[in-house]
C-alpha positions, 0 to 999 in steps of 0.5 A, spaced: 165 895 468 162 902 465 158 901 459 161 907 453 154 910 455 155 911 462 163 913 461 159 918 457 154 921 461 159 921 466 163 926 461 157 930 460 157 932 467 164 934 468 162 938 461 157 941 462 159 943 470 165 946 467 160 951 462 157 953 467 163 955 471 166 958 465 160 962 464 158 963 471 158 971 471 154 972 465 146 971 464 142 966 460 144 965 453 137 966 451 133 970 455 138 975 458 136 972 466 141 974 471 137 971 476 137 966 482 135 960 479 138 953 477 142 954 470 144 948 465 150 948 459 144 949 454 147 946 447 145 950 441 145 944 437 142 939 441 145 932 443 140 929 439 141 932 432 148 934 432 151 929 437 158 931 435 158 938 438 156 935 444 162 937 447 164 943 443 165 948 447 162 954 441 156 950 442 154 950 449 153 956 454 150 958 461 142 958 460 136 957 465 134 951 466 127 952 468 124 957 463 129 956 456 132 950 458 126 946 458 120 950 458 121 954 452 126 947 449 133 952 449 129 958 446 132 957 441 131 964 436 134 969 443 139 963 443 141 963 436 141 971 435 145 972 443 150 966 441 151 972 435 153 977 439 157 972 443 162 969 437 160 972 432 157 970 425 161 966 422 161 960 428 155 960 429 154 959 422 159 954 422 155 950 429 149 950 424 153 947 418 154 939 416 159 936 421 161 929 420 159 925 424 162 922 431 162 916 435 166 917 440 171 910 443 171 910 451 178 913 450 176 919 447 171 920 452 175 917 459 180 923 455 175 929 454 172 928 462 179 928 464 181 935 460 175 937 462 176 936 469 183 939 469 180 946 466 175 946 472 181 945 476 185 950 474 179 955 473 178 953 481 185 956 482 185 962 479 189 959 473 
């Protein structure tokens, strides 16, 4: 029997994989690098500060893992500038606004994971 935290961790892995695939041909959202480095699914609003946006596609983008995501703690000023260019100021301001707290149930987490597994499968098969 898995804990809710284990389900969340597994779901986060699948979601992050989807984000990296979705943004595969794009540069790092923060510094713009296209170098052959490890990339992460970088959250604009962190899971710690805004857990209700942890699986929101507008909130998560490809980011170089070592430099921007870790060493610069998300390189958030550059992230915001480039995010505005990518999704528009209105959506960025929505991300920055207040959000209703969300406590995902295990069933919801399982459904989110299935949803992103299917999206990954569709992308890999060219759909």
